[in-house]
C-alpha positions in Angstrom: -42.6 31.5 -56.4 -40.7 29.7 -53.4 -43.0 27.2 -51.2 -41.8 24.6 -48.9 -43.9 21.6 -49.4 -44.3 18.3 -47.7 -45.5 15.4 -49.7 -45.2 12.8 -47.2 -45.2 13.4 -43.6 -41.9 12.6 -41.1 -39.1 14.7 -39.9 -37.4 17.9 -41.0 -36.1 16.3 -44.4 -39.6 16.4 -45.6 -39.7 20.0 -45.9 -39.5 20.5 -49.4 -38.2 24.1 -51.0 -40.1 24.2 -54.5 -41.1 26.6 -57.3 -45.1 26.9 -57.5 -47.4 29.3 -59.0 -48.0 32.6 -57.2 -52.2 31.7 -56.1 -54.8 33.8 -57.1 -57.0 35.8 -54.5 -60.5 34.3 -54.9 -63.3 36.5 -53.6 -62.9 37.7 -50.0 -59.3 37.2 -50.3 -56.1 39.5 -50.4 -52.8 38.2 -52.2 -50.4 39.2 -49.5 -46.4 39.4 -50.2 -44.9 37.9 -47.2 -42.2 39.5 -45.6 -42.0 36.9 -42.9 -43.3 34.0 -41.0 -43.3 32.7 -37.6 -42.0 28.9 -37.1 -44.5 26.8 -34.6 -44.7 23.6 -32.5 -48.4 23.2 -34.3 -45.7 23.5 -38.0 -43.9 20.2 -36.4 -47.5 18.5 -35.2 -48.8 19.1 -38.9 -45.2 18.0 -40.8 -45.2 15.0 -38.5 -48.5 13.9 -39.3 -50.1 14.4 -35.4 -52.5 16.8 -37.1 -53.6 15.7 -40.5 -53.8 18.1 -43.4 -54.6 16.8 -47.0 -50.8 16.1 -48.9 -49.3 17.6 -50.3 -49.3 21.0 -48.0 -47.3 24.2 -47.1 -46.6 24.6 -43.7 -47.2 28.0 -41.9 -49.8 29.6 -39.5 -48.7 32.7 -39.7 -47.4 35.7 -41.4 -47.0 39.0 -42.3 -46.5 40.8 -45.4 -48.1 43.6 -47.7 -50.9 43.6 -49.9 -50.5 43.2 -53.5 -54.1 42.4 -55.1 -58.0 41.8 -53.9 -60.3 39.2 -54.9 -63.8 40.2 -55.8 -65.8 42.1 -52.6 -63.0 43.0 -50.3 -63.2 46.2 -48.2 -61.6 47.5 -45.9 -58.2 46.3 -47.3 -56.1 48.2 -50.1 -53.0 47.4 -52.1 -49.9 48.5 -50.3 -51.4 47.7 -46.8 -49.4 46.1 -44.3 -51.0 43.2 -43.0 -50.6 40.6 -40.9 -52.5 37.0 -39.8 -52.7 33.5 -38.1 -54.3 30.2 -38.5 -54.3 29.9 -42.3 -52.1 27.7 -43.4 -49.5 27.9 -46.2 -47.7 31.0 -44.6 -44.1 29.0 -45.4 -44.2 30.9 -48.9 -43.6 33.9 -50.8 -47.1 34.7 -51.2 -50.6 33.5 -49.7 -53.8 34.1 -50.5 -55.5 34.9 -47.4 -59.4 35.5 -46.4 -59.6 39.2 -45.6 -61.8 38.3 -42.2 -58.5 36.7 -41.0 -56.2 39.9 -41.6 -55.5 42.7 -39.3 -53.5 45.8 -40.2 -50.6 46.6 -38.6 -49.4 49.7 -37.3 -46.4 51.9 -38.6 -43.6 51.4 -36.5 -43.7 47.7 -35.9 -41.6 45.7 -38.2 -43.6 43.2 -40.3 -41.0 40.5 -39.3 -42.1 41.5 -35.1 -45.5 41.2 -36.3 -45.0 38.1 -38.2 -43.6 36.5 -35.0 -46.0 37.6 -32.7 -49.5 36.8 -34.1 -50.0 32.9 -33.3 -47.9 33.6 -29.6 -49.5 36.5 -28.9 -52.8 36.1 -29.3 -52.1 32.7 -27.5 -51.1 34.2 -24.7 -53.8 36.9 -24.6 -56.7 33.9 -24.8 -54.4 32.0 -22.2 -54.3 35.0 -19.8 -57.3 37.1 -20.2 -60.0 34.5 -21.0 -59.3 30.7 -20.2 -57.9 31.6 -16.8 -58.6 35.2 -16.9 -55.7 36.0 -14.3 -56.3 39.1 -11.9 -54.1 40.7 -8.9 -53.1 38.0 -6.6 -53.4 35.3 -8.6 -50.0 33.0 -8.9 -50.0 30.7 -12.3 -46.7 28.4 -13.2 -45.7 29.0 -17.0 -44.3 26.0 -18.6 -41.0 26.9 -21.2 -41.0 30.4 -19.6 -38.5 31.4 -22.0 -40.2 30.1 -25.3 -42.0 32.4 -27.7 -45.1 32.0 -25.8 -43.9 31.6 -22.7 -42.2 35.2 -22.7 -45.6 36.7 -23.8 -47.4 34.8 -21.1 -44.8 36.2 -18.7 -45.1 39.4 -19.6 -49.0 39.7 -19.6 -49.9 38.0 -16.5 -47.6 40.6 -14.7 -49.3 43.3 -16.4 -52.8 41.7 -15.0 -50.9 41.9 -11.4 -50.3 38.2 -11.0 -47.4 36.4 -9.8 -45.5 33.9 -12.1 -43.2 30.8 -11.4 -41.5 29.7 -14.8 -39.7 26.8 -15.5 -37.3 26.3 -18.0 -34.1 23.8 -18.9 -31.0 26.6 -18.2 -30.1 29.7 -16.0 -29.6 31.6 -19.3 -33.0 30.6 -20.0 -34.1 31.9 -16.4 -32.7 35.1 -16.8 -34.6 35.7 -20.0 -37.6 34.7 -18.1 -37.1 37.0 -15.2 -36.2 39.8 -17.6 -39.6 39.4 -18.6 -41.0 39.6 -15.7 -40.9 36.3 -13.8 -40.5 36.5 -10.1 -39.6 32.6 -9.7 -37.7 30.3 -11.9 -37.0 26.7 -11.9 -34.9 24.5 -13.4 -36.8 21.4 -14.6 -33.2 19.6 -15.5 -31.9 20.4 -11.6 -34.9 20.8 -9.3 -38.3 18.9 -9.0 -40.7 21.5 -10.1 -43.5 19.7 -8.0 -41.6 20.2 -4.9 -40.3 23.9 -5.9 -43.4 25.4 -6.7 -44.9 23.5 -3.2 -41.9 25.2 -1.5 -42.7 28.5 -3.1 -46.4 28.9 -2.5 -46.0 27.9 1.6 -48.0 24.5 0.0 -51.0 26.2 -1.4 -50.2 25.2 -4.8 -50.8 27.7 -7.8 -54.1 29.1 -9.2 -53.7 28.2 -12.8 -50.9 25.9 -15.4 -50.3 27.0 -18.7 -48.3 24.3 -19.9 -47.5 23.6 -23.7 -44.8 20.9 -22.8 -47.5 17.7 -22.6 -46.5 14.9 -21.3 -43.6 15.1 -19.2 -45.3 18.1 -17.3 -48.4 16.7 -17.0 -49.0 14.7 -14.0 -46.9 16.9 -11.6 -48.2 20.4 -12.7 -51.8 18.7 -11.6 -50.1 18.4 -8.0 -49.4 22.0 -8.2 -52.7 23.0 -8.4 -54.9 24.8 -5.3 -58.0 23.0 -4.8 -60.5 24.3 -7.3 -57.3 25.3 -9.7 -57.3 25.2 -13.4 -54.9 22.9 -15.5 -54.7 24.1 -19.1 -52.6 22.1 -21.4 -52.1 23.8 -25.0 -49.5 22.1 -26.5 -47.0 18.9 -26.3 -43.4 19.2 -27.1 -42.1 16.7 -25.2 -45.2 14.5 -26.5 -49.0 13.9 -26.1 -50.3 13.5 -22.9 -52.0 10.1 -22.3 -55.8 9.5 -21.2 -57.0 10.6 -17.9 -59.2 9.2 -15.3 -61.4 12.1 -14.6 -61.7 11.1 -10.4 -57.9 12.7 -10.8 -59.6 16.2 -11.0 -62.0 15.3 -7.9 -58.9 13.6 -5.8 -56.9 16.2 -6.4 -58.7 19.3 -5.2 -62.1 19.8 -7.9 -59.5 20.5 -10.2 -60.5 21.9 -14.0 -58.5 20.7 -16.9 -59.1 22.1 -20.3 -57.5 21.6 -23.9 -58.0 25.2 -25.5 -57.2 26.3 -28.9 -56.9 29.6 -30.5 -59.3 29.0 -33.0 -62.2 29.5 -31.1 -60.9 32.4 -29.5 -60.7 34.9 -33.0 -63.7 32.7 -34.1 -65.7 36.7 -34.8 -64.7 39.5 -36.1 -64.8 41.4 -33.0 -63.2 39.1 -31.2 -59.9 39.1 -33.6 -59.9 42.7 -32.9 -59.7 42.9 -29.5 -57.0 40.4 -29.2 -54.7 41.4 -31.9 -55.7 45.0 -31.1 -54.5 44.3 -27.7 -51.1 42.8 -28.7 -50.1 45.0 -31.8 -50.8 47.8 -29.6 -49.0 46.6 -26.7 -46.0 45.9 -29.0 -46.5 49.2 -30.5 -46.0 51.4 -27.1 -43.3 49.0 -25.8 -45.3 47.1 -23.1 -45.1 44.2 -24.7 -41.6 43.0 -26.0 -41.1 40.1 -28.8 -38.2 38.1 -28.7 -37.0 37.0 -32.0 -33.9 34.8 -31.6 -33.0 33.9 -35.0 -34.5 34.5 -38.6 -33.9 31.9 -41.0 -34.2 32.0 -44.8 -37.0 30.1 -46.0 -34.7 27.5 -47.8 -33.5 26.6 -44.6 -36.2 25.7 -42.7 -35.3 22.6 -42.4 -32.5 23.6 -39.9 -35.4 26.0 -38.4 -37.4 22.7 -37.3 -34.5 21.3 -36.0 -33.7 24.0 -33.6 -37.4 23.8 -32.2 -37.7 20.8 -31.7 -34.3 20.8 -29.8 -36.3 22.9 -27.1 -32.7 24.6 -26.7 -34.1 27.9 -27.9 -35.3 31.1 -26.8 -38.0 33.1 -27.6 -39.5 33.2 -31.5 -37.7 31.8 -34.6 -39.0 33.5 -38.2 -38.7 32.9 -41.6 -38.1 35.0 -44.2 -38.5 34.6 -48.3 -35.1 36.4 -48.9 
């Protein structure tokens, strides 16, 4: 089978399209023939070495496909089942051996490409809006990169929970995409001071929560956008890592809360995985949630997919397909 291997960390040129053996499912695993895999910033962090993995490695944190074979001791799944998963490295490939405890069944009517593009960012948006800072009617959220894959899902879920959403993005085209998803206000950070705009929109009160996947360039000004006892949620760093923070800053800005959550700790039990994935996939199946797949690339063209993602000029989700 074909897979993408990284032998040296670095730029997109380190993504190598190679022939490798099809894995055999170990006990408790299923062999999944991958129909599509999602491209995410965590893949970039691992490729560059910011997040360490043993070399060589195959990137990819999410995929959807069809079960071809089962390892010993597997119950609840059968060959031919349509499944999706996230938080298992190795999805940039034609096949993957996946622990069945991480698999969820994909309802009929949901395209596997959509399912692949929904898992990581969709469940991330779910835990951010339902658990990290559970939004409710009357809350106001500032969402950075609101036209990105995760951002668009955060916007949709926040609106479904009754919150007001202020989104930032770089272009008017992205602003239109975010407004279509439900954003109440949009700010072009390339031409506007988002801190000043947030204070204007909120009459100086600030927002209840900031969902920030951008990192270095937005962090400190985002802190200034919060109301007293508001929450700063940093869950990514597309512009670079945030530097050291003096905890006293949180006190001075109004007894603020700061958290850096990750998905793995929010799908750590079968019950929580089933809840989040069920909400997500049922929302897609019912039409209440829209997964915006911007572009699909052949697996062999993964280098271009990474360049496009890192350019921060894309909206929605980027997906790889084996053929």
